[in-house]
C-alpha positions as CSV (number, residue, x, y, z in Angstrom):
1,M,-163.7,-14.9,-99.0
2,L,-159.9,-15.0,-98.1
3,E,-159.4,-11.8,-99.0
4,K,-162.0,-10.5,-97.0
5,I,-160.9,-12.4,-94.1
6,K,-157.4,-11.2,-94.4
7,E,-158.6,-7.6,-94.2
8,A,-160.4,-8.3,-91.1
9,V,-157.5,-9.9,-89.4
10,G,-154.7,-7.2,-90.6
11,F,-157.0,-4.5,-89.0
12,I,-157.5,-6.6,-85.7
13,E,-153.8,-7.3,-85.6
14,S,-153.0,-3.9,-86.1
15,I,-154.9,-2.9,-82.8
16,L,-154.1,-5.9,-80.5
17,P,-151.3,-5.9,-78.5
18,G,-150.5,-9.3,-78.3
19,K,-152.0,-12.8,-79.8
20,P,-155.3,-14.2,-78.0
21,E,-155.3,-17.7,-77.1
22,F,-159.1,-18.1,-76.6
23,A,-162.2,-16.8,-78.7
24,I,-165.0,-16.1,-76.4
25,V,-168.7,-16.0,-77.9
26,L,-171.1,-14.1,-75.5
27,G,-174.8,-15.4,-76.0
28,S,-178.0,-13.5,-74.8
29,G,-177.7,-11.9,-71.8
30,L,-174.3,-13.6,-70.8
31,G,-172.5,-10.0,-71.5
32,K,-171.2,-9.8,-67.6
33,L,-168.1,-12.0,-68.7
34,Q,-166.8,-8.8,-70.1
35,E,-166.2,-7.2,-66.8
36,E,-163.7,-10.2,-65.9
37,V,-161.4,-8.6,-68.8
38,N,-158.0,-7.3,-67.4
39,N,-156.2,-4.7,-69.5
40,P,-159.3,-4.6,-72.2
41,V,-158.8,-3.3,-75.6
42,T,-162.0,-2.9,-77.7
43,I,-162.8,-2.7,-81.4
44,D,-166.3,-1.8,-82.4
45,Y,-167.4,-4.4,-85.0
46,Q,-168.6,-1.0,-87.3
47,D,-164.7,-0.4,-87.8
48,I,-163.6,-3.7,-88.5
49,P,-163.5,-4.1,-92.4
50,N,-166.2,-6.8,-93.9
51,F,-167.6,-7.5,-90.2
52,P,-171.5,-7.8,-89.9
53,Q,-173.3,-5.7,-87.4
54,T,-175.5,-7.1,-84.5
55,T,-179.2,-5.8,-84.4
56,V,-180.4,-8.0,-81.3
57,K,-180.6,-6.0,-77.6
58,G,-178.3,-7.5,-75.4
59,H,-175.7,-8.1,-77.8
60,S,-173.4,-4.9,-77.6
61,G,-171.2,-5.2,-80.9
62,K,-167.4,-5.1,-80.0
63,L,-164.7,-7.2,-79.7
64,I,-163.1,-7.3,-76.3
65,Y,-159.2,-8.3,-76.0
66,G,-157.4,-8.9,-72.6
67,E,-156.7,-11.4,-70.1
68,I,-158.8,-13.7,-67.7
69,E,-156.9,-15.9,-65.3
70,G,-153.6,-14.9,-67.1
71,K,-154.5,-16.2,-70.4
72,T,-155.0,-13.9,-73.6
73,V,-158.6,-13.8,-75.1
74,L,-160.7,-12.0,-77.8
75,M,-164.3,-11.7,-76.6
76,M,-167.2,-11.5,-79.0
77,A,-169.7,-9.3,-76.9
78,G,-172.5,-9.7,-79.6
79,R,-172.8,-12.4,-82.1
80,F,-175.0,-12.5,-85.5
81,H,-177.8,-14.8,-86.3
82,Y,-179.4,-16.1,-89.4
83,Y,-182.6,-14.7,-88.2
84,E,-181.5,-11.5,-88.4
85,G,-181.4,-11.5,-92.0
86,Y,-177.6,-12.5,-92.6
87,D,-176.6,-15.5,-94.8
88,M,-174.6,-18.4,-92.9
89,K,-171.6,-17.2,-94.4
90,E,-171.7,-13.8,-92.6
91,V,-173.1,-15.3,-89.6
92,T,-170.1,-17.3,-89.0
93,F,-167.5,-14.8,-90.8
94,P,-166.0,-14.2,-86.9
95,M,-164.9,-17.7,-86.6
96,R,-162.9,-17.4,-89.9
97,V,-161.3,-14.2,-88.6
98,F,-160.4,-16.0,-85.0
99,K,-158.6,-18.9,-87.2
100,G,-156.8,-16.2,-89.2
101,L,-155.6,-14.5,-85.9
102,G,-154.3,-18.0,-84.6
103,I,-156.8,-18.8,-82.3
104,E,-157.5,-22.3,-81.9
105,K,-159.8,-22.4,-78.5
106,V,-163.2,-21.4,-79.0
107,I,-165.7,-21.1,-76.1
108,L,-169.5,-20.3,-77.1
109,S,-172.1,-19.5,-74.8
110,N,-176.1,-19.1,-75.2
111,A,-179.0,-19.1,-73.9
112,S,-181.5,-21.8,-74.7
113,G,-185.1,-23.4,-74.1
114,G,-185.3,-26.7,-71.9
115,V,-187.1,-29.6,-73.0
116,N,-185.2,-32.3,-70.9
117,P,-187.6,-33.0,-67.9
118,D,-184.4,-33.2,-65.4
119,Y,-183.5,-29.4,-66.6
120,S,-184.8,-26.3,-64.5
121,V,-184.5,-22.6,-65.5
122,G,-181.1,-21.3,-64.7
123,D,-179.3,-24.7,-65.0
124,A,-175.7,-24.7,-67.0
125,V,-175.8,-27.4,-69.7
126,V,-172.3,-28.4,-71.1
127,I,-173.3,-28.8,-75.0
128,N,-171.7,-32.3,-76.2
129,D,-173.4,-32.7,-79.4
130,H,-176.0,-31.1,-81.5
131,I,-178.8,-31.5,-84.2
132,N,-178.6,-29.0,-87.1
133,M,-182.1,-27.9,-88.3
134,M,-181.3,-24.8,-89.4
135,P,-182.3,-24.1,-93.2
136,E,-178.9,-23.2,-94.7
137,H,-175.5,-24.8,-94.0
138,P,-172.6,-22.5,-93.5
139,L,-170.5,-24.8,-96.1
140,R,-172.7,-24.5,-98.5
141,G,-170.9,-23.7,-102.0
142,K,-167.5,-23.8,-103.4
143,N,-165.2,-24.8,-100.4
144,E,-162.0,-23.0,-100.0
145,D,-159.8,-25.6,-99.3
146,A,-157.3,-23.0,-97.6
147,L,-159.7,-22.7,-94.9
148,G,-160.7,-26.9,-94.6
149,P,-161.8,-29.9,-96.4
150,R,-164.8,-30.3,-98.5
151,F,-166.4,-32.9,-96.0
152,V,-166.0,-32.2,-92.3
153,N,-165.8,-34.8,-89.6
154,M,-168.4,-34.0,-87.1
155,S,-168.1,-37.4,-84.8
156,H,-166.9,-35.3,-82.2
157,P,-167.8,-31.6,-82.7
158,Y,-167.2,-30.3,-78.7
159,D,-163.9,-31.1,-77.5
160,E,-164.1,-33.9,-75.0
161,K,-161.3,-32.7,-72.9
162,M,-162.9,-29.2,-72.0
163,I,-166.1,-30.8,-71.3
164,D,-164.7,-33.5,-68.9
165,F,-162.5,-30.7,-67.1
166,V,-165.8,-28.5,-66.7
167,V,-168.2,-31.0,-65.3
168,N,-165.3,-32.4,-63.0
169,Y,-164.9,-29.0,-61.9
170,G,-168.6,-28.5,-61.1
171,K,-168.6,-31.6,-59.1
172,Q,-165.7,-30.8,-56.9
173,N,-166.7,-27.2,-56.5
174,G,-170.6,-27.8,-55.9
175,I,-171.7,-26.1,-59.0
176,E,-174.3,-28.4,-60.9
177,V,-173.5,-28.9,-64.5
178,K,-175.6,-31.0,-66.8
179,T,-174.7,-31.9,-70.1
180,G,-176.9,-32.2,-73.1
181,I,-177.8,-31.9,-76.9
182,Y,-178.3,-28.7,-78.2
183,L,-180.7,-28.3,-81.4
184,G,-180.5,-25.4,-83.6
185,L,-183.5,-23.7,-85.2
186,Q,-183.8,-20.6,-87.4
187,G,-185.8,-18.2,-85.3
188,P,-186.7,-15.8,-84.3
189,T,-189.8,-17.1,-82.9
190,F,-189.6,-19.0,-79.5
191,E,-191.0,-22.4,-80.1
192,T,-194.6,-23.6,-79.6
193,P,-195.3,-26.6,-77.4
194,A,-195.7,-28.6,-80.2
195,E,-192.2,-27.6,-81.6
196,Y,-191.0,-28.1,-78.3
197,G,-192.1,-31.7,-78.4
198,M,-190.5,-32.2,-81.3
199,V,-187.1,-31.0,-80.0
200,R,-187.5,-33.8,-77.5
201,I,-188.8,-36.5,-79.7
202,L,-185.6,-36.1,-81.8
203,G,-183.4,-36.7,-78.9
204,A,-182.1,-33.1,-78.0
205,D,-182.3,-31.5,-74.4
206,C,-182.6,-28.0,-75.4
207,V,-183.1,-25.7,-78.2
208,G,-182.0,-22.2,-79.4
209,M,-181.2,-20.3,-82.4
210,S,-177.4,-19.8,-82.7
211,T,-174.2,-21.7,-81.9
212,V,-174.6,-24.7,-84.4
213,P,-173.3,-22.8,-87.7
214,E,-170.4,-21.5,-85.8
215,V,-169.6,-25.0,-84.2
216,I,-169.7,-26.3,-87.8
217,V,-167.1,-23.8,-89.3
218,A,-164.9,-24.2,-86.1
219,N,-164.5,-27.9,-86.8
220,H,-164.0,-26.9,-90.6
221,Q,-160.9,-25.3,-89.3
222,S,-159.9,-27.7,-86.8
223,M,-160.5,-25.6,-83.8
224,R,-161.3,-26.7,-80.2
225,V,-164.8,-25.9,-79.1
226,F,-166.4,-25.7,-76.1
227,C,-170.2,-24.7,-75.5
228,I,-172.2,-23.8,-72.2
229,S,-175.8,-23.0,-72.1
230,V,-178.0,-21.4,-69.6
231,I,-181.5,-22.9,-69.5
232,T,-183.7,-19.7,-69.6
233,D,-187.3,-21.3,-70.2
234,L,-188.9,-24.9,-70.4
235,G,-191.0,-26.2,-72.9
236,G,-193.1,-29.0,-74.0
237,P,-196.6,-30.1,-75.2
238,E,-197.8,-30.1,-71.7
239,I,-196.2,-26.4,-71.2
240,R,-197.8,-23.7,-72.5
241,V,-195.6,-20.4,-70.3
242,P,-195.4,-17.3,-72.2
243,V,-191.9,-16.5,-73.2
244,S,-190.2,-13.1,-73.5
245,H,-186.7,-12.1,-74.5
246,E,-186.7,-10.2,-71.4
247,E,-187.4,-13.2,-69.3
248,V,-184.6,-14.9,-71.4
249,L,-182.3,-12.2,-70.3
250,S,-183.3,-12.0,-66.9
251,A,-182.8,-15.7,-66.4
252,A,-179.5,-15.9,-68.1
253,D,-178.5,-12.9,-65.8
254,K,-179.1,-14.9,-62.6
255,A,-177.2,-17.8,-63.7
256,M,-174.0,-15.9,-64.8
257,P,-172.1,-15.9,-61.5
258,K,-171.6,-20.1,-62.1
259,I,-171.3,-19.5,-65.7
260,I,-168.3,-17.0,-65.2
261,E,-166.8,-19.2,-62.5
262,L,-166.7,-22.2,-64.7
263,V,-165.3,-20.7,-67.9
264,K,-162.7,-18.8,-65.9
265,A,-161.7,-22.1,-64.4
266,L,-161.6,-23.3,-68.1
267,I,-159.2,-20.9,-69.2
268,G,-157.1,-20.6,-66.5
269,N,-156.2,-24.6,-66.9
270,E,-154.0,-26.1,-69.3
271,V,-157.0,-28.3,-70.8
């Protein structure tokens, strides 16, 4: 693992003109944030040693380096999912590479299904905790002590200062920002009405097929993590509305302007 990380890091460092301060992972339909990058330098995943390749529509498959609000960022346009057939170490390999590049702050985004009755399609939800119900753990197996400890403290998986800043920024600028607990499932099927009900009973507010493995590995490496989710559909035992990937992308696209504003504000301020 260490040699694979070093090889990927060395290749990326040979191309980038500077050191990124933030890593940003774009979820389904949230790719428009890449249009906000100034002086971009692009690296295709297929050119990076040991890097997986994305297979999902809406995930383009490239790293984008540049500036947002005067800060250097490395943006991941296209993430990897367990349901694509990768194991969890492959899914989370980019987090290892980001840490190897010296990045300490990670911003993740995703699209999720809302089960909290107070949520509406298009809501921006800052994730403040999660429930891991994926069938494989990214830290399973021999621990690489050089990467992080065997047993990881997950009492504060999401950075509270970043959460407070974005919530307060939303209040001050007329952007409704909700907070909630995200539950991670394997996918790729959208949840049944009964499964949405289970998610609600277990204490989560929204559900999706990503993010949790990346957050675990980022915490393993003592990185600061922020995550924002767009509610793209609603589910529960009493809701039997069909959901498609195209509808998810459409809902995320409509919510994108406020997500962009919130993320840019977070990047531009010393939090």
